[in-house]
C-alpha positions in Angstrom: 0.0 0.0 0.0 1.1 3.5 -0.8 0.8 7.0 0.7 -0.5 9.5 -1.9 1.1 12.9 -1.4 -0.8 15.6 -3.2 1.4 18.6 -3.7 4.5 16.5 -3.2 6.6 18.6 -5.5 6.2 21.7 -3.3 8.4 23.0 -0.5 6.7 21.3 2.5 5.3 18.4 0.5 8.6 17.4 -0.9 10.2 17.3 2.5 7.3 15.1 3.7 8.0 12.7 0.8 11.7 12.4 1.7 10.8 11.7 5.3 8.3 9.0 4.4 10.7 7.3 2.0 13.4 7.4 4.7 10.9 5.4 6.8 10.6 2.8 4.0 7.1 3.9 2.9 5.9 3.6 -0.7 5.0 7.0 -1.9 3.0 8.3 -4.9 3.2 12.0 -5.7 0.6 14.1 -7.6 1.4 17.7 -8.4 0.4 20.0 -11.2 3.8 21.8 -11.0 2.0 25.1 -10.9 4.1 26.1 -7.9 6.1 22.9 -7.3 9.0 21.6 -9.2 9.7 18.2 -10.7 13.3 18.4 -9.4 11.9 18.4 -5.9 10.2 14.9 -6.3 12.1 12.1 -4.6 13.5 9.7 -7.3 12.0 6.7 -5.5 8.5 8.2 -5.5 6.0 7.4 -8.3 5.1 10.7 -9.9 2.0 11.8 -11.7 1.7 15.4 -13.1 -1.8 16.7 -13.0 -4.4 18.8 -11.3 -6.5 17.2 -8.5 -9.5 19.1 -9.8 -9.4 16.8 -12.8 -11.5 13.9 -11.6 -10.7 11.7 -14.6 -6.9 12.1 -14.0 -7.2 11.5 -10.2 -9.3 8.4 -10.7 -6.6 7.0 -13.0 -4.0 7.5 -10.3 -6.2 5.7 -7.7 -6.9 2.9 -10.2 -3.2 2.5 -10.9 -1.9 2.6 -7.4 -2.9 0.9 -4.1 -3.5 4.0 -2.0 -3.9 3.6 1.8 -3.6 7.2 3.0 -3.6 10.6 1.5 -1.5 13.6 2.5 -2.9 16.9 1.1 -0.4 19.8 0.6 -1.8 21.1 -2.7 -3.2 24.6 -2.4 -3.5 27.4 -4.8 -1.8 30.6 -3.4 -4.4 33.2 -2.6 -3.5 36.7 -3.7 -4.4 39.7 -1.7 -5.9 41.2 -4.8 -9.7 41.1 -4.6 -10.1 40.1 -8.2 -7.9 37.0 -7.7 -9.4 35.8 -4.4 -12.5 34.1 -5.8 -10.6 32.1 -8.4 -8.1 30.9 -5.8 -10.9 29.9 -3.4 -12.5 28.0 -6.2 -9.2 26.1 -6.9 -8.7 25.1 -3.3 -12.3 24.1 -2.5 -12.9 22.3 -5.8 -9.6 20.4 -5.4 -10.6 19.2 -1.9 -14.1 18.2 -3.1 -12.8 16.3 -6.0 -10.1 14.5 -3.9 -12.6 13.5 -1.2 -15.0 12.2 -3.8 -12.4 10.0 -5.5 -11.2 8.8 -2.1 -14.7 7.7 -1.2 -15.2 6.0 -4.6 -12.0 4.0 -4.1 -12.5 3.2 -0.4 -9.7 5.3 0.9 -10.7 6.7 4.3 -7.6 8.3 5.8 -6.2 11.8 5.1 -3.6 14.1 6.6 -4.3 17.7 5.8 -1.7 20.5 5.9 -3.6 23.4 7.3 -2.3 26.6 8.8 -2.2 28.7 12.0 -3.8 31.4 9.9 -7.2 29.8 10.7 -7.0 31.3 14.2 -6.9 34.9 13.1 -6.2 37.3 16.0 -6.3 34.9 18.9 -7.0 36.4 22.4 -5.0 33.9 24.3 -1.3 33.2 23.6 0.0 30.5 23.2 -2.8 29.2 21.0 -4.2 25.8 21.7 -6.3 23.6 19.5 -9.3 24.6 21.6 -9.0 28.2 20.4 -11.9 29.0 18.2 -10.9 29.6 14.6 -11.6 33.1 13.4 -9.7 33.5 10.2 -9.4 37.1 8.9 -7.4 36.7 5.7 -8.3 34.7 2.5 -5.6 32.1 3.1 -6.9 31.3 6.6 -10.5 31.3 5.4 -9.8 28.8 2.6 -7.9 26.5 5.0 -10.8 26.7 7.5 -13.3 25.9 4.8 -11.3 22.9 3.8 -11.0 21.7 7.4 -14.8 21.9 7.6 -15.1 19.7 4.5 -13.1 17.0 6.3 -15.3 17.2 9.4 -18.5 16.9 7.3 -17.0 14.0 5.3 -16.4 12.2 8.6 -20.0 12.7 9.6 -21.3 11.6 6.1 -19.2 8.5 5.5 -16.7 7.9 8.2 -13.6 9.6 6.8 -10.8 9.8 9.3 -8.4 12.7 9.3 -5.6 14.5 11.0 -5.4 18.2 10.5 -2.0 19.8 11.2 -2.0 23.5 11.7 1.5 24.6 11.1 2.9 27.9 12.2 5.5 29.8 10.2 7.7 27.3 8.3 11.4 27.7 7.5 14.6 25.7 7.0 15.6 23.2 4.4 16.6 19.5 4.3 20.2 19.9 3.3 21.2 18.6 -0.2 18.1 16.6 -1.0 15.1 19.0 -0.8 15.0 22.7 -1.1 12.7 25.4 -2.6 11.7 26.9 -5.9 12.6 30.6 -5.6 10.0 31.5 -8.2 7.1 30.4 -6.0 8.3 30.4 -2.4 6.6 33.0 -0.2 7.9 32.2 3.4 9.4 35.2 5.2 12.7 33.6 6.0 13.1 32.8 2.2 12.6 36.5 1.4 15.1 37.5 4.1 17.8 35.2 2.7 17.1 36.3 -0.9 17.8 39.9 0.2 21.0 38.7 1.9 22.1 37.1 -1.4 21.3 40.3 -3.3 18.4 38.8 -5.2 16.0 41.2 -3.6 16.7 44.9 -3.0 15.2 44.8 0.5 12.8 43.0 2.8 9.5 44.7 3.6 8.5 44.8 7.2 5.0 45.8 8.2 4.8 47.7 11.5 2.6 49.8 13.6 3.0 51.8 16.8 0.5 49.6 18.8 1.8 46.1 17.8 3.6 43.6 20.0 7.4 43.6 20.6 9.5 45.9 18.4 6.6 46.9 16.2 6.5 43.9 13.7 4.5 40.8 13.6 5.4 38.1 16.1 5.5 34.6 14.7 6.4 31.0 15.8 8.9 29.5 13.4 9.1 25.7 12.8 11.7 23.8 10.8 10.2 22.2 7.7 11.9 18.9 8.7 10.2 18.8 12.0 6.9 19.6 10.3 7.5 16.8 7.8 8.1 14.4 10.7 4.7 15.5 12.3 3.0 14.5 9.1 4.6 11.0 9.2 3.5 10.6 12.8 0.0 11.6 11.7 -0.1 8.7 9.3 0.8 6.3 12.1 -2.0 7.8 14.2 -4.5 7.0 11.6 -3.1 3.5 11.0 -3.7 2.7 14.6 -7.4 3.4 14.2 -7.4 6.5 16.4 -10.0 9.2 16.2 -9.8 12.2 13.9 -7.7 15.0 15.5 -6.3 18.5 15.0 -2.8 19.5 16.1 -0.8 22.6 16.3 2.8 22.3 15.0 5.1 25.0 16.4 7.7 25.4 19.0 6.0 27.9 21.3 8.5 30.7 20.9 7.7 34.0 19.2 10.0 36.1 17.2 9.5 39.5 15.6 10.4 40.1 12.0 13.2 42.3 13.3 14.6 39.5 15.4 14.6 37.2 12.3 16.6 39.8 10.4 19.1 40.0 13.3 19.4 36.2 13.4 19.9 36.0 9.6 22.7 38.6 9.8 24.4 36.5 12.5 24.1 33.3 10.5 25.1 34.8 7.1 27.8 37.1 8.5 26.3 39.9 6.5 26.2 43.0 8.8 23.3 44.7 7.1 20.3 43.1 5.3 18.3 45.9 3.7 14.9 46.4 5.1 12.0 48.8 4.3 9.3 49.5 6.9 5.8 49.9 5.6 2.5 50.8 7.3 0.4 47.8 8.1 -2.4 47.0 5.8 -5.0 44.2 6.0 -5.9 42.2 9.0 -2.9 39.9 9.7 -2.7 39.0 13.4 -0.1 40.7 15.6 1.0 37.4 17.3 0.8 33.7 16.4 2.5 31.4 18.9 1.6 27.7 19.2 1.0 25.4 22.1 2.0 22.0 20.7 1.4 20.1 23.9 -1.2 17.9 22.3 1.0 16.9 19.3 3.9 16.1 21.6 1.7 14.0 23.9 -0.6 12.2 21.4 1.6 12.0 18.3 4.9 11.7 20.1 6.2 14.6 18.2 9.8 15.5 19.3 11.2 18.4 17.3 14.9 18.2 16.6 15.6 21.6 15.0 13.8 23.8 17.4 15.8 27.0 17.2 15.5 30.0 15.0 19.3 29.9 14.3 19.1 26.3 13.1 16.2 27.0 10.8 18.0 30.0 9.2 21.3 28.2 9.1 19.9 25.2 7.2 18.1 27.4 4.8 21.1 29.6 4.2 23.4 26.6 3.5 21.1 25.3 0.9 20.3 28.7 -0.7 23.9 29.8 -0.9 24.7 26.6 -2.8 21.6 26.8 -5.0 21.4 30.5 -5.8 18.3 30.2 -8.0 16.7 27.2 -6.2 15.1 24.7 -8.5 14.8 27.5 -11.0 18.5 27.5 -11.8 17.9 25.8 -15.1 15.5 28.6 -16.1 18.3 31.1 -15.7 20.7 29.1 -17.7 18.2 28.7 -20.5 17.1 32.3 -20.3 
């Protein structure tokens, strides 16, 4: 039996695939390559290029492969531009609906869903537990919350079992094997390191006078490899026949954007990474810090890279050796 990783050519998905294969799992990857990259797919994984909204394509994958469990990382990025939001919502919701329908048709009843801390919005109590009521305020968080609800309804309707992992801010890279596509990666640490390499003129920092420490957003950063390990543990949870569950994945430490810049300057040895302060716009929460007590207790999650310096160091080592990420060949050809 195989684990189907939807979005397994993306940044987080590809790390999950490497982790699963290291654990001797059979892995099938489905990715449209809209934001992922074929170079990120593990050579031992079976790879199908296609869109999960294409029911005929997805049914062929399930017919060809003996799928036991699905991991769902595929998500269309949601632009802040109003005219783009509806189309992105449609992509995400239609993709989930199609995937769940095909899973039901082929009798696959286990799914691990990569959600996000953005579902919480501006939480009143910090650190945030899984009991905190989701109140998403941005389109990304709203889409993730809607997809979570689809899983809950599928469990009521026909017994689907799920694990939802709400990751906090992700960073770091698995050295040598898996990295990131610079053309599509949007994580903050990636932007900081691109500025350090001179590939961006500056890093934008949103700030306000009333915000938490030092004026910029406070975020809980988690290493992508620890996040990938959590996904593997979630598969084990479902295999044991345990109940559907939601878990926060974060370290419980908050850092301002300014502190991330300072840490990156320390790691890279670059004394000044150019920044530009902008007035806050939108409704992004001031602070997102996780309580991961439930994941540690129930999944047995034991993070191994839980320091901001380790996250930035691993990302810097890979990025400085792969200046254009997986997009290097595009530069050579262009």
